[in-house]
Backbone bond lengths (Angstrom), bond angles and torsions (degrees), N, CA, C in turn:
res aa  C-N    CA-C-N  psi(-1)  N-CA   C-N-CA  omega(-1)  CA-C   N-CA-C  phi
1 N - - - 1.444 - - 1.529 108.36 -
2 V 1.335 117.23 118.12 1.459 122.91 -178.54 1.517 108.99 -99.94
3 N 1.319 115.39 128.47 1.455 120.53 178.73 1.525 108.24 -99.93
4 V 1.338 117.63 103.41 1.462 122.61 -178.41 1.519 110.28 -70.81
5 W 1.316 117.69 -39.66 1.452 122.65 179.34 1.517 107.75 -90.41
6 A 1.353 116.05 97.92 1.458 119.89 -174.09 1.520 110.66 -131.63
7 P 1.331 117.97 71.47 1.457 120.10 -176.79 1.524 114.04 -61.41
8 K 1.324 118.46 -20.46 1.461 119.80 179.46 1.524 112.13 -67.97
9 T 1.346 117.70 -15.55 1.469 120.28 179.06 1.524 111.54 -98.07
10 W 1.334 117.38 0.90 1.462 121.16 -178.89 1.519 110.23 -89.55
11 F 1.328 116.07 155.36 1.455 124.07 169.91 1.526 113.67 52.45
12 G 1.317 116.24 44.95 1.447 119.63 173.34 1.513 115.82 91.78
13 Y 1.308 118.48 -4.32 1.457 120.02 176.69 1.517 108.57 -84.05
14 G 1.294 117.70 145.93 1.461 120.97 177.82 1.518 111.32 79.44
15 D 1.315 116.03 -158.06 1.460 121.42 -177.71 1.525 110.96 -68.94
16 T 1.312 115.74 140.72 1.457 121.62 177.10 1.521 108.29 -98.74
17 P 1.337 118.13 127.45 1.458 119.28 179.23 1.517 110.75 -67.94
18 A 1.312 115.92 153.27 1.470 121.24 178.15 1.525 109.24 -67.29
19 D 1.328 116.05 149.95 1.458 121.35 178.73 1.528 108.38 -69.55
20 T 1.327 115.99 117.81 1.466 119.99 -178.35 1.512 112.26 -114.78
21 Q 1.340 117.54 9.98 1.456 120.20 -179.98 1.522 109.52 -66.71
22 V 1.318 115.50 131.64 1.465 121.53 -178.32 1.518 108.53 -122.54
23 E 1.318 116.53 132.80 1.456 120.11 175.84 1.519 108.93 -67.92
24 P 1.349 118.23 137.24 1.462 119.42 179.45 1.524 110.54 -66.01
25 D 1.307 116.24 140.20 1.460 121.58 177.51 1.518 107.48 -94.53
26 E 1.350 115.07 94.96 1.454 120.06 -174.73 1.525 112.41 -67.36
27 S 1.334 118.20 -16.25 1.460 120.01 178.19 1.523 110.65 -69.86
28 Q 1.331 116.82 -16.27 1.459 121.46 179.52 1.527 111.66 -98.94
29 D 1.329 117.46 19.02 1.469 121.69 180.00 1.523 108.85 -60.04
30 P 1.336 117.70 121.13 1.465 120.01 -177.17 1.524 113.84 -74.86
31 R 1.328 117.96 -13.44 1.469 119.89 -179.42 1.522 110.13 -70.75
32 P 1.329 117.33 136.26 1.458 119.35 177.26 1.531 111.52 -74.31
33 L 1.325 115.34 165.32 1.463 120.38 172.48 1.527 107.98 -71.13
34 V 1.329 116.68 149.02 1.458 120.39 175.33 1.530 107.99 -61.34
35 D 1.318 117.12 148.31 1.464 121.32 -176.38 1.529 111.79 -55.42
36 S 1.338 117.67 -51.38 1.467 119.59 176.47 1.519 110.47 -147.09
37 V 1.323 115.63 148.15 1.461 122.66 175.87 1.520 105.92 -94.93
38 T 1.350 116.80 114.97 1.460 119.57 -176.22 1.518 113.12 -88.75
39 S 1.341 117.28 -28.33 1.463 119.72 176.66 1.521 109.43 -157.28
40 A 1.334 114.17 157.16 1.467 120.66 177.12 1.519 107.85 -155.24
41 S 1.331 115.34 146.26 1.464 119.91 179.50 1.520 109.69 -150.57
42 I 1.334 114.50 161.89 1.467 121.18 174.31 1.515 106.95 -122.33
43 E 1.330 116.03 130.22 1.458 122.20 179.23 1.520 109.04 -119.74
44 Q 1.317 116.66 138.26 1.462 121.06 175.17 1.524 108.75 -69.06
45 A 1.309 116.11 140.90 1.466 122.03 178.41 1.515 108.35 -141.94
46 N 1.320 116.53 165.73 1.460 119.84 175.82 1.518 109.63 -57.37
47 G 1.297 117.48 120.67 1.453 121.36 175.14 1.512 115.41 79.55
48 G 1.332 118.92 13.25 1.461 119.60 179.00 1.504 113.18 160.50
49 V 1.323 115.82 -146.82 1.457 121.58 179.60 1.530 109.58 -135.77
50 I 1.328 115.73 158.10 1.458 122.39 175.48 1.514 107.99 -117.11
51 V 1.331 116.26 124.75 1.461 121.92 174.84 1.523 106.30 -94.66
52 R 1.339 116.66 123.61 1.469 121.71 175.95 1.520 107.92 -114.82
53 A 1.313 115.55 138.49 1.461 119.98 179.20 1.522 109.52 -140.56
54 T 1.312 115.49 142.88 1.461 121.78 175.43 1.511 107.53 -116.74
55 G 1.326 114.99 131.80 1.451 120.82 179.98 1.516 110.88 -121.06
56 L 1.327 114.37 161.34 1.458 120.79 -178.73 1.518 109.93 -125.98
57 P 1.349 117.06 100.42 1.469 119.96 174.85 1.535 109.88 -76.19
58 P 1.324 118.07 167.81 1.466 121.12 -174.69 1.530 114.77 -71.97
59 T 1.350 117.91 -23.44 1.466 121.30 179.92 1.521 109.14 -139.90
60 Q 1.309 116.38 175.13 1.455 121.59 173.24 1.528 108.61 -75.16
61 G 1.314 117.07 166.23 1.456 121.62 172.68 1.517 116.33 93.07
62 W 1.331 118.69 -1.23 1.465 120.34 177.50 1.520 107.59 -72.83
63 W 1.335 117.35 146.68 1.457 120.79 -172.00 1.521 110.81 -152.78
64 L 1.324 116.11 179.62 1.466 123.89 179.63 1.539 111.04 52.77
65 A 1.318 114.63 51.22 1.464 121.06 -179.72 1.523 110.03 -83.73
66 E 1.342 115.28 147.00 1.461 120.24 -177.86 1.528 109.06 -161.03
67 L 1.322 115.78 146.38 1.462 120.85 172.01 1.517 107.02 -92.45
68 M 1.330 116.81 115.20 1.462 122.52 -175.61 1.528 109.76 -104.60
69 P 1.346 117.36 119.91 1.462 120.13 -176.98 1.524 113.11 -76.81
70 S 1.320 114.49 144.80 1.467 122.34 170.30 1.523 106.56 -101.29
71 P 1.329 118.77 164.05 1.467 119.75 176.93 1.535 111.04 -56.77
72 I 1.316 115.74 140.39 1.467 121.70 -178.91 1.517 109.09 -75.63
73 E 1.327 115.48 127.79 1.463 121.01 178.22 1.519 109.51 -128.91
74 N 1.322 116.94 129.02 1.462 123.16 178.26 1.526 112.39 50.91
75 G 1.335 117.19 41.45 1.458 121.65 178.08 1.519 114.66 76.42
76 E 1.326 117.88 6.92 1.467 121.11 -178.59 1.530 110.64 -108.04
77 L 1.325 115.25 123.28 1.453 121.74 175.52 1.523 107.86 -103.59
78 V 1.336 116.90 119.27 1.458 121.87 177.54 1.521 107.90 -100.51
79 L 1.333 115.42 126.16 1.460 122.27 177.82 1.526 107.88 -112.22
80 D 1.323 117.22 113.80 1.461 121.65 176.97 1.523 108.62 -81.35
81 F 1.329 116.68 126.09 1.463 122.81 178.97 1.526 106.79 -85.72
82 R 1.342 116.38 93.67 1.469 122.53 -177.33 1.522 110.02 -97.66
83 I 1.337 115.71 146.60 1.458 120.67 -176.48 1.526 109.48 -154.13
84 S 1.333 116.36 145.34 1.466 121.21 -179.79 1.519 110.71 -91.07
85 S 1.322 115.28 141.75 1.464 120.77 -179.02 1.527 110.81 -73.16
86 P 1.338 116.30 160.38 1.465 120.03 179.83 1.523 111.45 -60.10
87 V 1.327 115.49 148.35 1.454 121.31 178.50 1.532 109.69 -72.41
88 D 1.325 116.07 -43.06 1.460 122.28 178.34 1.521 109.41 -110.33
89 Q 1.317 115.81 170.36 1.458 119.98 176.56 1.528 108.16 -60.92
90 A 1.323 117.45 135.26 1.464 121.21 -174.65 1.518 110.50 -122.69
91 A 1.324 114.90 149.42 1.468 120.93 177.08 1.519 109.69 -73.30
92 Q 1.313 115.83 154.38 1.458 119.01 178.24 1.521 109.97 -70.13
93 G 1.312 118.78 -49.45 1.458 122.03 179.19 1.514 112.34 66.33
94 T 1.311 115.64 -178.53 1.460 121.12 179.83 1.529 109.36 -78.71
95 P 1.324 117.30 156.73 1.475 118.89 177.22 1.529 112.13 -54.53
96 R 1.320 117.65 -41.59 1.465 121.07 -178.94 1.530 111.32 -60.84
97 S 1.341 116.99 -36.85 1.470 120.35 -178.61 1.524 112.63 -75.64
98 R 1.327 117.70 -12.21 1.470 121.31 -179.49 1.527 112.79 -99.39
99 E 1.331 117.99 -12.10 1.466 121.19 -175.88 1.528 112.19 -59.07
100 V 1.336 115.34 140.08 1.458 122.61 176.38 1.531 107.23 -130.24
101 T 1.334 116.73 129.75 1.463 121.18 -179.13 1.528 109.14 -115.71
102 V 1.339 115.29 136.29 1.461 122.36 179.41 1.518 109.25 -132.11
103 A 1.324 116.24 165.09 1.465 120.95 178.42 1.523 109.59 -138.97
104 Y 1.337 114.70 155.88 1.461 121.78 179.32 1.528 107.24 -143.92
105 T 1.318 117.79 131.00 1.461 122.26 -178.90 1.523 110.48 -98.08
106 I 1.321 115.00 133.80 1.468 121.52 173.52 1.519 106.44 -118.43
107 T 1.318 116.94 121.35 1.460 120.22 -178.89 1.527 110.56 -72.89
108 R 1.307 115.43 154.03 1.477 120.61 176.77 1.531 109.31 -60.18
109 F 1.329 116.09 -37.36 1.463 120.79 177.93 1.527 110.36 -58.88
110 S 1.319 117.01 -46.43 1.463 121.12 179.67 1.527 111.25 -66.08
111 L 1.329 116.92 -40.65 1.470 120.23 178.10 1.528 110.63 -56.73
112 E 1.336 115.64 -44.82 1.464 120.38 -177.44 1.531 111.97 -76.66
113 R 1.335 116.99 -47.51 1.466 121.11 -177.55 1.524 111.49 -62.11
114 D 1.343 115.95 -45.07 1.459 120.05 -176.64 1.522 113.16 -89.60
115 G 1.326 117.02 -3.66 1.460 120.91 177.90 1.523 113.10 61.39
116 I 1.327 117.31 41.23 1.466 120.81 -177.73 1.527 109.91 -72.13
117 T 1.315 115.57 119.03 1.462 121.08 178.54 1.525 112.08 -117.82
118 R 1.334 116.13 -9.73 1.459 121.52 -177.82 1.519 109.29 -147.43
119 V 1.336 116.17 138.60 1.461 121.48 175.84 1.523 106.91 -124.06
120 V 1.326 115.79 128.48 1.465 121.37 178.63 1.524 107.91 -114.72
121 V 1.338 116.58 123.34 1.465 121.91 174.67 1.528 105.46 -100.22
122 R 1.335 115.39 116.33 1.461 120.57 -171.14 1.529 112.06 -107.53
123 G 1.333 115.44 129.94 1.457 123.29 171.99 1.518 108.48 -115.35
124 E 1.327 116.72 -175.60 1.468 121.04 -179.42 1.528 111.92 -67.84
125 R 1.323 117.44 -45.65 1.473 121.53 -174.88 1.530 114.41 -97.41
126 N 1.336 117.19 -20.64 1.472 118.57 -176.75 1.519 110.92 -156.06
127 S 1.317 115.63 174.01 1.462 123.26 176.68 1.510 108.64 -138.43
128 K 1.321 116.00 156.76 1.458 122.07 173.55 1.519 107.38 -119.73
129 V 1.330 116.90 134.67 1.454 123.06 -179.31 1.519 109.48 -106.56
130 L 1.323 115.94 130.33 1.463 121.89 -178.29 1.520 109.84 -127.41
131 R 1.327 116.66 155.07 1.460 121.86 175.24 1.522 108.48 -122.28
132 P 1.344 116.44 121.25 1.478 119.44 -178.31 1.522 112.32 -68.23
């Protein structure tokens, strides 16, 4: 006999399920790198810096772009410029119509704690190197 209405098991009553939360493994991101990084800059902001990057995919319609950080090594933060391909077939269009711009915030605390002295924005064909 299964009791569907079981308020005694809600909100901490009864057995507690095991913690199954898993941190996402960003190294398995299925989105490809943007074809090329056309520009990148670092701007001072309250409490840190903002990294802005513009990429150029091969056609229009690319979306869900993001700068994905890799583990910091020797003061270098590598940001992979990841982007999702178009859902439908897309026109090539002009380079200006294909540009995608993204941003990533680095806190002053992280800059100091992790000793970040170099930021690399990585695309498929090229990378841009910045100094905070």
